[in-house]
Backbone as CSV, one residue per row, in Angstrom:
resi,resn,N_x,N_y,N_z,CA_x,CA_y,CA_z,C_x,C_y,C_z
1,MET,86.848,87.523,128.036,88.147,87.999,128.449,88.338,89.425,127.920
2,PRO,88.777,90.357,128.777,88.993,91.733,128.323,90.137,91.808,127.312
3,LYS,90.040,92.765,126.426,91.087,92.952,125.429,92.248,93.725,126.043
4,ALA,93.446,93.460,125.535,94.648,94.188,125.950,95.269,94.802,124.712
5,TYR,95.753,96.001,124.854,96.352,96.702,123.726,97.746,97.185,124.102
6,ILE,98.670,97.016,123.197,100.013,97.559,123.366,100.142,98.663,122.329
7,SER,100.381,99.877,122.804,100.397,100.986,121.868,101.778,101.602,121.676
8,HIS,102.692,101.316,122.561,104.015,101.931,122.478,105.073,100.936,122.954
9,ASN,106.316,101.201,122.561,107.418,100.371,123.009,108.647,101.241,123.188
10,SER,109.647,100.686,123.812,110.903,101.406,123.991,112.028,100.382,124.024
11,ILE,112.990,100.565,123.148,114.139,99.661,123.089,115.353,100.374,123.665
12,ILE,116.041,99.692,124.553,117.331,100.172,125.044,118.320,99.053,124.787
13,SER,119.370,99.373,124.066,120.382,98.368,123.749,121.726,99.059,123.567
14,ALA,122.726,98.285,123.242,124.043,98.856,122.959,124.000,99.777,121.743
15,LEU,122.963,99.671,120.936,122.801,100.558,119.779,122.268,101.926,120.165
16,GLY,121.666,102.037,121.315,121.161,103.333,121.733,119.951,103.243,122.636
17,PHE,119.401,104.420,122.913,118.263,104.553,123.811,117.073,105.068,123.023
18,GLY,116.023,104.264,122.971,114.813,104.639,122.240,114.657,103.808,120.982
19,SER,113.442,103.373,120.738,113.147,102.498,119.605,113.521,103.119,118.270
20,GLU,113.196,104.395,118.083,113.476,105.047,116.803,114.977,105.025,116.501
21,SER,115.771,105.375,117.503,117.228,105.419,117.334,117.799,104.035,117.028
22,VAL,117.332,103.035,117.753,117.839,101.671,117.567,117.434,101.125,116.198
23,VAL,116.176,101.304,115.812,115.706,100.805,114.520,116.458,101.493,113.381
24,LYS,116.701,102.779,113.514,117.458,103.516,112.488,118.852,102.914,112.320
25,LYS,119.518,102.587,113.429,120.858,101.998,113.345,120.816,100.593,112.743
26,VAL,119.783,99.840,113.056,119.640,98.507,112.458,119.476,98.639,110.944
27,LYS,118.630,99.572,110.515,118.432,99.799,109.075,119.725,100.233,108.393
28,GLN,120.587,100.951,109.125,121.872,101.398,108.587,122.940,100.305,108.693
29,GLU,122.512,99.141,109.181,123.395,97.985,109.372,124.531,98.257,110.352
30,VAL,124.233,99.071,111.368,125.184,99.331,112.448,125.055,98.185,113.445
31,SER,126.179,97.728,113.953,126.171,96.631,114.924,126.375,97.171,116.332
32,GLY,125.717,96.556,117.281,125.919,96.882,118.683,127.005,96.024,119.307
33,ILE,127.603,95.166,118.507,128.656,94.272,118.989,129.993,94.980,118.868
34,ASP,130.785,94.888,119.927,132.074,95.563,119.960,133.071,94.685,120.726
35,LEU,134.346,95.009,120.600,135.377,94.288,121.335,135.334,94.712,122.796
36,ILE,135.173,93.750,123.670,135.102,94.010,125.108,136.446,93.627,125.726
37,ASN,137.099,94.610,126.329,138.374,94.391,127.020,138.183,94.687,128.496
38,ASP,137.528,93.822,129.196,137.224,94.062,130.603,137.340,92.752,131.367
39,ILE,138.358,92.663,132.210,138.578,91.409,132.945,137.456,91.124,133.954
40,LYS,136.639,92.122,134.214,135.459,91.899,135.050,134.525,90.895,134.375
41,TRP,134.474,90.920,133.034,133.596,90.043,132.281,134.268,88.727,131.905
42,PHE,135.553,88.828,131.496,136.255,87.628,131.051,137.746,87.940,131.014
43,HIS,138.589,86.939,131.224,140.031,87.180,131.282,140.663,87.469,129.923
44,LYS,139.926,87.233,128.849,140.405,87.544,127.499,139.414,88.489,126.821
45,SER,139.908,89.259,125.863,139.024,90.112,125.075,138.043,89.242,124.290
46,PHE,136.856,89.758,124.082,135.844,89.038,123.311,134.897,90.057,122.688
47,TYR,134.126,89.601,121.720,133.132,90.464,121.101,131.778,90.229,121.762
48,GLY,131.126,91.314,122.100,129.832,91.217,122.753,129.084,92.539,122.660
49,SER,127.948,92.575,123.292,127.095,93.758,123.271,126.787,94.161,124.709
50,VAL,127.278,95.329,125.114,127.113,95.803,126.484,126.638,97.252,126.449
51,ILE,125.659,97.565,127.273,125.203,98.950,127.396,126.199,99.679,128.285
52,ASN,126.761,100.754,127.759,127.779,101.523,128.463,127.191,102.153,129.735
53,GLU,127.863,101.920,130.859,127.385,102.383,132.171,127.338,103.914,132.254
54,LYS,128.338,104.587,131.716,128.355,106.059,131.760,127.223,106.637,130.916
55,THR,126.999,106.046,129.756,125.903,106.501,128.892,124.564,106.260,129.579
56,LEU,124.422,105.101,130.202,123.191,104.786,130.936,122.941,105.814,132.026
57,ASN,123.956,106.124,132.811,123.781,107.086,133.901,123.452,108.484,133.373
58,ALA,124.033,108.853,132.243,123.713,110.150,131.641,122.253,110.170,131.185
59,GLU,121.803,109.090,130.547,120.416,108.996,130.087,119.435,108.984,131.259
60,ALA,119.876,108.402,132.380,119.002,108.255,133.547,119.142,109.403,134.547
61,SER,119.928,110.411,134.220,120.209,111.483,135.177,118.963,112.239,135.632
62,HIS,117.900,112.215,134.842,116.666,112.911,135.215,115.818,112.109,136.214
63,LEU,116.140,110.839,136.408,115.389,110.029,137.368,115.726,110.494,138.774
64,THR,114.746,110.501,139.646,115.006,110.902,141.024,115.786,109.810,141.749
65,ASN,116.756,110.216,142.543,117.585,109.307,143.349,118.233,108.206,142.520
66,ILE,118.826,108.577,141.403,119.412,107.613,140.465,120.407,106.662,141.131
67,GLU,121.132,107.148,142.114,122.156,106.319,142.769,121.557,105.173,143.578
68,ASP,120.268,105.224,143.826,119.600,104.173,144.599,119.205,102.966,143.755
69,TYR,119.402,103.050,142.423,118.919,102.009,141.534,120.055,101.202,140.908
70,THR,119.795,99.915,140.730,120.737,99.041,140.041,120.669,99.324,138.537
71,LYS,121.574,98.734,137.791,121.591,98.922,136.343,120.266,98.478,135.716
72,LEU,119.785,97.301,136.064,118.529,96.805,135.502,117.357,97.708,135.884
73,GLU,117.337,98.168,137.130,116.257,99.056,137.557,116.271,100.356,136.751
74,LYS,117.452,100.914,136.517,117.564,102.130,135.700,117.041,101.876,134.288
75,LEU,117.436,100.744,133.716,116.982,100.407,132.363,115.459,100.290,132.303
76,MET,114.887,99.616,133.277,113.430,99.442,133.303,112.721,100.776,133.514
77,LEU,113.227,101.605,134.426,112.609,102.899,134.687,112.693,103.809,133.464
78,LEU,113.840,103.807,132.785,113.994,104.610,131.573,113.033,104.152,130.483
79,SER,112.974,102.862,130.264,112.115,102.316,129.218,110.649,102.619,129.497
80,LEU,110.218,102.383,130.720,108.824,102.651,131.078,108.506,104.142,131.046
81,SER,109.443,104.972,131.473,109.240,106.427,131.415,108.977,106.863,129.986
82,ASP,109.752,106.310,129.063,109.609,106.630,127.647,108.234,106.210,127.132
83,VAL,107.817,105.000,127.455,106.516,104.491,127.003,105.371,105.312,127.592
84,ILE,105.438,105.592,128.880,104.364,106.341,129.538,104.283,107.759,128.974
85,ARG,105.428,108.393,128.767,105.461,109.754,128.227,104.884,109.800,126.814
86,LYS,105.316,108.890,125.957,104.870,108.904,124.560,103.412,108.491,124.386
87,SER,102.935,107.650,125.270,101.562,107.158,125.134,100.534,108.064,125.819
88,HIS,101.018,108.971,126.661,100.132,109.841,127.442,99.194,108.998,128.312
89,LEU,99.691,107.860,128.734,98.923,106.914,129.519,98.677,107.452,130.932
90,LYS,97.440,107.389,131.360,97.069,107.748,132.726,97.183,106.482,133.570
91,LEU,98.035,106.521,134.565,98.250,105.339,135.401,97.155,105.257,136.459
92,ASN,96.150,104.449,136.163,95.059,104.253,137.102,94.917,102.763,137.409
93,GLU,93.828,102.397,138.080,93.630,101.004,138.495,93.415,100.050,137.326
94,ASN,93.193,100.550,136.125,93.016,99.707,134.945,94.332,99.384,134.240
95,VAL,95.413,99.982,134.702,96.717,99.795,134.057,97.541,98.797,134.864
96,GLY,98.081,97.839,134.148,98.950,96.854,134.786,100.267,96.777,134.047
97,ILE,101.185,96.049,134.623,102.480,95.873,133.974,102.929,94.429,134.169
98,ILE,103.517,93.885,133.110,104.109,92.552,133.173,105.606,92.727,132.948
99,ILE,106.393,92.242,133.869,107.850,92.296,133.763,108.315,90.903,133.384
100,SER,108.986,90.802,132.255,109.455,89.513,131.780,110.969,89.570,131.601
101,THR,111.663,88.647,132.226,113.118,88.621,132.136,113.624,87.191,132.308
102,THR,114.707,86.877,131.624,115.333,85.571,131.815,116.538,85.681,132.743
103,LYS,117.038,86.865,132.918,118.265,87.070,133.685,118.008,87.740,135.019
104,GLY,117.095,88.665,135.055,116.816,89.383,136.287,117.947,90.330,136.648
105,ASN,118.080,90.573,137.896,119.010,91.580,138.409,120.283,90.932,138.953
106,ILE,120.916,90.079,138.141,122.054,89.297,138.632,123.340,90.096,138.809
107,ASP,123.398,91.316,138.274,124.594,92.143,138.455,124.917,92.356,139.930
108,VAL,123.887,92.371,140.772,124.117,92.614,142.199,124.824,91.435,142.877
109,LEU,124.928,90.306,142.193,125.611,89.149,142.773,127.130,89.223,142.619
110,GLU,127.620,90.201,141.833,129.070,90.371,141.689,129.653,90.845,143.013
111,LYS,130.846,90.380,143.332,131.411,90.677,144.654,131.714,92.160,144.876
112,ASP,131.962,92.932,143.824,132.271,94.351,143.995,131.053,95.257,143.802
113,ASN,129.853,94.675,143.777,128.642,95.468,143.592,128.238,96.115,144.913
114,LYS,127.807,97.371,144.871,127.481,98.121,146.089,126.112,97.794,146.666
115,PHE,125.280,97.079,145.914,123.924,96.787,146.359,123.866,95.450,147.096
116,PRO,122.935,95.317,148.055,122.773,94.038,148.749,122.364,92.929,147.784
117,LYS,122.768,91.722,148.067,122.437,90.574,147.220,120.916,90.367,147.120
118,SER,120.182,90.824,148.122,118.724,90.684,148.108,118.082,91.465,146.955
119,TYR,118.804,92.420,146.369,118.286,93.177,145.228,118.182,92.302,143.978
120,ALA,118.760,91.120,144.005,118.677,90.202,142.862,117.273,89.618,142.713
121,TYR,116.501,89.617,143.791,115.154,89.055,143.728,114.260,89.935,142.849
122,LEU,113.522,89.290,141.972,112.663,90.040,141.062,111.525,90.749,141.787
123,SER,111.205,90.302,142.974,110.186,91.008,143.766,110.673,92.420,144.103
124,ARG,111.977,92.590,144.270,112.554,93.924,144.515,112.328,94.802,143.273
125,LEU,112.621,94.284,142.093,112.424,95.024,140.846,110.964,95.436,140.707
126,SER,110.077,94.524,140.987,108.644,94.787,140.929,108.261,95.923,141.874
127,HIS,108.784,95.881,143.072,108.500,96.896,144.096,109.009,98.271,143.658
128,VAL,110.224,98.328,143.124,110.820,99.589,142.664,109.959,100.225,141.571
129,ILE,109.569,99.431,140.592,108.776,99.948,139.477,107.399,100.411,139.950
130,LYS,106.763,99.602,140.769,105.431,99.979,141.275,105.505,101.295,142.037
131,ASN,106.476,101.432,142.918,106.576,102.638,143.735,106.992,103.867,142.929
132,TYR,107.926,103.703,141.999,108.405,104.841,141.226,107.277,105.471,140.411
133,PHE,106.488,104.640,139.757,105.410,105.146,138.901,104.063,105.234,139.616
134,GLU,104.032,104.786,140.855,102.815,104.787,141.668,101.685,103.991,141.012
135,PHE,102.054,102.781,140.522,101.044,101.877,139.978,100.085,101.458,141.081
136,SER,98.816,101.332,140.749,97.812,100.852,141.700,97.931,99.348,141.902
137,ASN,98.286,98.648,140.825,98.333,97.182,140.834,99.759,96.671,140.977
138,GLU,99.855,95.487,141.539,101.166,94.825,141.641,101.601,94.364,140.250
139,PRO,102.844,94.620,139.876,103.334,94.089,138.591,103.337,92.558,138.611
140,ILE,103.160,91.979,137.448,103.237,90.531,137.289,104.642,90.204,136.772
141,ILE,105.308,89.261,137.418,106.659,88.865,137.029,106.581,87.549,136.263
142,VAL,107.185,87.520,135.074,107.305,86.302,134.281,108.788,86.084,134.060
143,SER,109.308,84.973,134.582,110.731,84.732,134.453,110.983,83.237,134.314
144,TYR,111.851,82.919,133.392,112.218,81.527,133.199,113.722,81.464,133.013
145,GLY,114.382,80.793,133.894,115.828,80.698,133.825,116.305,79.395,133.194
146,GLY,115.393,78.526,132.823,115.655,77.309,132.106,116.505,76.367,132.815
């Protein structure tokens, strides 16, 4: 069996964008949990961790055709862009990608979402990532919704 190596990572969370930034905040005991006052999520205020949409769009502003991507697609493209840039990885036929998610792209199922419901399918996410980075191989999707 051929060996596989993981040389880089990228964390995007409510704590920030980029592994270094997030780990630094964790070490400083900063929490990504905040009071959420949004009836879109729940009729009462609650504490949770949400990536700010405006911050996400600002971070993703360098992506081409940003308005064409869902929130999850932007997150995946940003994270992969960071990993590819830092690793100096040449995307050839020997490079593959595994996409693992338990939730997928369910934001598109909200009634006020501008994207078609078909964007919820993980095959769409796979297609977006493959085309954006021009991967030679089809991404492998691993998903378990329990």
